[in-house]
C-alpha positions as CSV (number, residue, x, y, z in Angstrom):
1,X,9.9,-8.1,-15.6
2,X,12.4,-5.6,-13.7
3,X,11.7,-4.3,-10.2
4,X,10.5,-0.5,-10.4
5,X,13.6,1.2,-8.8
6,X,12.0,3.2,-6.0
7,X,13.5,6.4,-4.4
8,X,12.8,5.5,-0.9
9,X,15.0,2.5,-0.4
10,X,18.0,4.7,-1.6
11,X,17.0,6.4,1.1
12,X,17.1,3.7,3.8
13,X,20.1,2.5,2.1
14,X,21.8,5.5,2.8
15,X,20.5,5.7,6.2
16,X,21.6,2.5,7.5
17,X,25.3,2.9,6.2
18,X,25.5,6.6,7.7
19,X,23.7,4.9,10.6
20,X,26.4,2.6,11.1
21,X,29.1,5.0,10.5
22,X,27.8,7.6,12.9
23,X,27.3,4.8,15.8
24,X,30.9,3.4,15.2
25,X,32.6,7.0,16.0
26,X,30.2,7.3,19.2
27,X,31.3,4.4,20.6
28,X,35.6,4.5,19.0
29,X,36.1,8.0,18.5
30,X,33.9,10.2,20.2
31,X,35.9,13.1,20.0
32,X,36.3,12.7,16.7
33,X,35.3,16.4,14.5
34,X,33.5,14.3,11.9
35,X,30.9,13.1,14.1
36,X,28.6,16.4,14.1
37,X,28.3,16.7,10.5
38,X,28.1,13.1,10.0
39,X,24.8,13.1,12.7
40,X,23.8,16.5,10.7
41,X,23.8,14.3,7.0
42,X,21.6,11.9,8.8
43,X,18.9,13.7,10.8
44,X,18.8,15.7,7.2
45,X,18.2,11.2,5.8
46,X,15.4,11.2,8.4
47,X,13.7,14.2,7.1
48,X,13.7,13.6,3.5
49,X,12.2,10.2,4.6
50,X,9.5,12.6,6.1
51,X,8.9,14.4,3.3
52,X,8.6,11.0,1.2
53,X,6.2,9.9,3.5
54,X,4.0,13.3,4.1
55,X,3.5,12.5,-0.1
56,X,2.5,9.1,0.6
57,X,0.1,10.0,3.1
58,X,-1.5,13.1,0.8
59,X,-2.0,10.9,-2.2
60,X,-3.3,8.0,0.0
61,X,-0.5,5.5,-0.2
62,X,-0.3,5.3,3.5
63,X,-2.0,7.1,7.2
64,X,-1.0,9.9,9.2
65,X,0.2,7.8,12.2
66,X,3.2,6.6,10.1
67,X,4.2,9.3,10.3
68,X,5.0,9.7,14.0
69,X,7.9,8.0,14.6
70,X,9.8,9.1,11.9
71,X,8.9,12.7,12.8
72,X,9.5,11.6,16.8
73,X,13.2,10.4,15.6
74,X,13.7,14.0,13.6
75,X,12.6,16.0,16.5
76,X,15.2,14.3,18.5
77,X,17.4,14.0,16.8
78,X,17.3,18.1,16.3
79,X,16.8,18.8,19.6
80,X,20.4,16.6,20.0
81,X,22.1,18.6,18.1
82,X,20.8,22.1,19.1
83,X,20.5,21.8,22.4
84,X,24.1,23.6,23.2
85,X,22.6,26.6,21.1
86,X,19.8,27.4,22.9
87,X,17.6,26.5,26.1
88,X,14.8,27.3,24.1
89,X,15.7,24.8,22.0
90,X,15.7,21.9,24.9
91,X,12.0,22.6,26.1
92,X,10.7,22.6,22.5
93,X,12.5,18.7,21.9
94,X,11.3,18.0,25.6
95,X,8.1,19.6,24.6
96,X,6.8,17.9,21.0
97,X,8.6,14.4,22.0
98,X,6.5,14.4,25.2
99,X,3.3,15.2,23.5
100,X,4.4,13.0,20.0
101,X,4.8,9.9,22.7
102,X,1.7,10.7,24.1
103,X,-0.1,10.9,21.0
104,X,1.9,7.1,19.8
105,X,0.4,5.5,23.0
106,X,-3.3,6.9,22.3
107,X,-3.3,5.4,19.2
108,X,-1.4,2.2,19.8
109,X,-4.0,1.7,22.7
110,X,-7.0,2.5,20.4
111,X,-6.5,0.7,17.9
112,X,-5.3,-2.7,19.8
113,X,-8.3,-1.8,22.3
114,X,-10.8,-2.1,18.0
115,X,-8.8,-5.2,17.4
116,X,-9.0,-7.0,20.5
117,X,-12.7,-7.3,20.6
118,X,-12.4,-10.4,17.9
119,X,-11.6,-13.3,20.6
120,X,-11.0,-15.7,17.1
121,X,-8.1,-14.0,16.5
122,X,-4.3,-14.7,17.6
123,X,-3.2,-11.7,20.5
124,X,-0.2,-11.1,17.6
125,X,-2.9,-10.4,14.9
126,X,-4.4,-7.9,17.3
127,X,-1.0,-6.3,18.1
128,X,-0.2,-6.3,14.6
129,X,-2.9,-4.1,12.9
130,X,-2.6,-2.0,16.4
131,X,1.0,-1.3,15.3
132,X,0.8,-1.1,11.6
133,X,-0.9,2.4,12.5
134,X,2.5,3.4,12.7
135,X,4.8,1.3,11.0
136,X,4.7,-0.9,7.8
137,X,3.3,-4.4,7.7
138,X,6.4,-6.7,8.1
139,X,7.9,-4.6,11.1
140,X,4.4,-5.0,12.5
141,X,3.9,-8.5,12.6
142,X,7.9,-8.7,13.8
143,X,7.2,-6.6,16.6
144,X,3.9,-8.4,17.6
145,X,5.4,-11.8,17.4
146,X,8.3,-10.2,19.7
147,X,6.0,-8.8,22.4
148,X,3.7,-12.3,22.4
149,X,7.1,-15.0,22.5
150,X,8.2,-13.2,25.9
151,X,4.7,-12.9,27.3
152,X,4.5,-16.5,26.5
153,X,7.3,-17.0,28.0
154,X,7.2,-14.9,31.3
155,X,3.6,-16.4,31.7
156,X,5.0,-20.3,31.3
157,X,7.8,-19.2,33.8
158,X,5.3,-17.4,36.4
159,X,3.0,-20.8,36.8
160,X,2.0,-22.0,33.1
161,X,3.9,-24.8,33.4
162,X,1.4,-26.1,35.5
163,X,-1.4,-25.6,32.6
164,X,-2.6,-27.8,30.6
165,X,-2.6,-28.0,27.1
166,X,-5.2,-27.6,25.2
167,X,-6.7,-30.2,23.1
168,X,-5.6,-31.4,19.6
169,X,-2.8,-33.0,18.5
170,X,0.1,-31.7,20.5
171,X,4.0,-32.0,19.7
172,X,5.2,-31.0,22.7
173,X,5.8,-33.5,25.0
174,X,8.6,-36.2,22.0
175,X,9.9,-31.9,21.7
176,X,14.3,-32.0,22.1
177,X,13.0,-28.4,24.0
178,X,11.5,-30.0,26.8
179,X,14.8,-32.3,27.4
180,X,16.8,-29.3,27.5
181,X,14.1,-26.5,28.8
182,X,15.5,-27.2,33.0
183,X,19.3,-26.5,31.8
184,X,18.4,-23.2,30.5
185,X,18.4,-21.1,33.5
186,X,22.2,-22.9,34.3
187,X,23.0,-20.7,31.3
188,X,22.8,-17.5,33.2
189,X,25.1,-17.6,35.6
190,X,27.5,-19.6,33.3
191,X,27.2,-16.9,30.9
192,X,28.2,-14.2,33.0
193,X,31.4,-15.9,34.8
194,X,32.3,-16.9,30.9
195,X,32.1,-13.5,29.7
196,X,34.2,-11.2,32.7
197,X,36.3,-14.0,32.0
198,X,36.8,-13.4,28.0
199,X,36.4,-9.7,28.0
200,X,37.3,-7.8,31.1
201,X,39.8,-5.7,29.7
202,X,37.2,-4.6,27.5
203,X,34.2,-1.7,27.6
204,X,31.3,-2.6,29.7
205,X,28.6,-2.3,26.8
206,X,30.5,-5.2,25.2
207,X,29.8,-7.0,28.1
208,X,25.9,-5.6,29.0
209,X,25.1,-6.7,25.3
210,X,26.6,-10.4,25.6
211,X,24.7,-11.0,29.1
212,X,21.5,-9.6,27.5
213,X,21.2,-11.5,24.7
214,X,21.9,-14.6,25.9
215,X,18.9,-14.1,29.0
216,X,17.1,-13.1,25.7
217,X,18.0,-16.0,24.0
218,X,17.0,-18.5,26.9
219,X,13.5,-16.4,27.7
220,X,12.8,-16.6,23.3
221,X,13.6,-20.4,24.0
222,X,10.8,-20.6,27.3
223,X,8.4,-18.4,25.3
224,X,8.6,-20.9,22.0
225,X,8.3,-24.1,24.5
226,X,4.9,-22.2,25.9
227,X,3.5,-21.4,22.1
228,X,4.3,-25.0,20.9
229,X,2.5,-26.4,23.9
230,X,-0.3,-23.5,23.6
231,X,-1.3,-24.2,19.9
232,X,-1.3,-28.0,18.7
233,X,-2.4,-29.1,15.9
234,X,-6.2,-28.6,15.6
235,X,-9.2,-30.3,12.9
236,X,-12.4,-29.3,13.2
237,X,-14.9,-27.9,11.2
238,X,-13.5,-29.4,7.7
239,X,-10.6,-27.5,8.4
240,X,-6.6,-28.8,9.3
241,X,-4.7,-25.9,11.7
242,X,-0.9,-26.7,12.1
243,X,1.3,-24.3,14.1
244,X,5.2,-24.7,15.0
245,X,4.5,-22.1,17.9
246,X,4.3,-18.6,17.0
247,X,6.9,-19.2,14.1
248,X,4.5,-20.7,11.7
249,X,0.8,-21.5,10.9
250,X,-1.1,-22.6,8.4
251,X,-5.4,-23.4,7.8
252,X,-6.2,-25.2,5.0
253,X,-9.9,-27.7,4.3
254,X,-9.1,-30.4,5.0
255,X,-10.5,-32.4,1.7
256,X,-7.0,-31.1,0.1
257,X,-5.2,-33.7,1.6
258,X,-4.5,-36.1,-0.3
259,X,-2.1,-38.5,1.6
260,X,-0.4,-38.4,4.7
261,X,2.4,-40.4,6.0
262,X,5.6,-40.5,7.9
263,X,8.8,-40.0,6.3
264,X,11.0,-42.8,4.1
265,X,14.1,-43.6,5.9
266,X,17.1,-42.1,3.7
267,X,20.6,-43.9,3.1
268,X,22.5,-40.4,4.0
269,X,22.5,-36.5,4.3
270,X,22.5,-35.9,1.7
271,X,19.7,-38.0,0.3
272,X,18.1,-36.6,2.9
273,X,18.6,-32.9,1.6
274,X,16.9,-33.7,-1.7
275,X,13.9,-34.5,-0.5
276,X,12.7,-32.0,1.7
277,X,13.3,-29.1,-1.2
278,X,10.5,-27.4,-1.5
279,X,8.7,-29.3,1.7
280,X,7.1,-26.3,4.1
281,X,8.3,-27.6,7.9
282,X,5.9,-27.4,10.6
283,X,8.4,-29.4,13.1
284,X,9.6,-29.1,16.4
285,X,12.9,-31.0,16.0
286,X,12.7,-34.5,18.2
287,X,8.9,-35.7,17.6
288,X,8.1,-37.5,14.3
289,X,7.7,-36.6,11.1
290,X,4.9,-37.0,8.8
291,X,4.7,-35.7,5.3
292,X,1.2,-34.2,4.0
293,X,0.3,-34.4,0.5
294,X,-1.8,-31.3,-0.9
295,X,-4.2,-31.3,-3.7
296,X,-3.6,-27.9,-3.9
297,X,-0.9,-25.3,-3.2
298,X,-0.9,-23.6,0.4
299,X,0.5,-20.7,1.9
300,X,2.2,-21.1,5.6
301,X,2.4,-17.4,7.0
302,X,5.7,-17.5,8.7
303,X,7.4,-14.2,10.8
304,X,7.7,-12.5,7.3
305,X,3.9,-13.1,6.0
306,X,2.7,-15.9,3.7
307,X,5.6,-17.9,2.4
308,X,5.7,-19.5,-1.7
309,X,3.1,-22.0,-2.2
310,X,3.4,-25.4,-1.8
311,X,2.0,-28.6,-1.8
312,X,3.6,-30.6,0.8
313,X,4.0,-29.8,4.3
314,X,5.9,-31.7,7.1
315,X,4.3,-31.9,10.9
316,X,5.5,-33.1,13.7
317,X,3.2,-34.9,16.4
318,X,3.6,-36.5,19.6
319,X,0.7,-39.7,18.6
320,X,1.0,-39.8,14.5
321,X,-0.9,-43.2,15.0
322,X,-4.0,-40.8,16.4
323,X,-3.5,-37.6,13.8
324,X,-3.1,-40.4,10.9
325,X,-6.3,-42.0,11.7
326,X,-8.6,-38.7,12.6
327,X,-7.0,-37.0,8.9
328,X,-8.5,-40.5,7.2
329,X,-11.9,-40.3,9.5
330,X,-11.8,-37.5,10.7
331,X,-15.6,-37.5,11.6
332,X,-14.6,-40.4,14.3
C-alpha cells in the first residue's frame, strides 16, 4: 500500500533545501542582495511549520511543549530581521527568547527528574523521555545517546578506566579498539599540523570545523569503548541481555535460543558476505564471534529505534566457552 503524502514532509524538504542555499550564501556571498529575501522565505516556512504543529497539538497528536523549539527559532529569526528596523524589536526578541529558553530548561529538567526515579532504565532512556517533550522520539533518542556517549568518554578519561567492568560476559578485553585506544590522543596534534599545512589559505571556520570533528571522533571512540566495557552481556532471571555499547541492545527469553556456535570458516569474503545477510550483529571487532539462532524473531534496539525482526544474532565475547556453557546450563 502506498504511503500517504504528508504536507509536513514537503515543508521540511523545502526548509532543508532553502536553508542550505541561505547557509551557502552567508558563507560565500554574504553581501548578496538575494540573501535577505531568502532568509525571510525560510522564516515563512518555519512559521508555516509552527502553524501545522499548532493544528497537530489541537488535535491531540503532539504535546504543547513540542512547539517550543520551532517557536524559538522563529522568534530569533524574526528578531534578527527586524533588529535593523526597531530597537523595540530587539528587546522583544531578547525577552521572548530568554523566556522560551528558561521554560525549555525547566520542562526538560522536570521531565528528567520524573524519569530518573526508575533506576532499572539506562541513562539514555531517561534522557530520551525527557527530550521527547520537546522533539520527536527519534531525534530525542539521538540527542540522549550523544550526551551519554560523550559523558562516558569524559568519565573514562577522568579515571573511569580504572573501574572494574561489571559482572557478565565481557567483550571489551579482546576488542581491537582497546589496542588502538592509547594511540587515539596522538591523532589530535597530528590533525592540527596536517590541517594547518593543507588548509592554511582556507577560511578559519573550515579549519575549526576539521579540528572539532577530529576531537569529536576521538571522544566518540573513547565513549564507545567505555560503554562496551560498562555493558557486558548478561544472563539473569531467565532473560538474555545483549549489548553493543550504546549502539545496540536486545533482551530475549533464554528459552528461545535454539543454538549457539562460532561462525563457520569461509573460503572467501563473498561467501562470508552472503552468510552474514540478515544476521543482526552486536559485536566488538577483534573478538570471537558467535551466532545465535532463535525460535522466535526479535527486534534489536538501535540508534533510531527498533530494527527489523530477525531470528539470527551475532555476538562477540571475550570467553566464548564460558558464554556457551552458560547458555547450555543457565542455572550452573
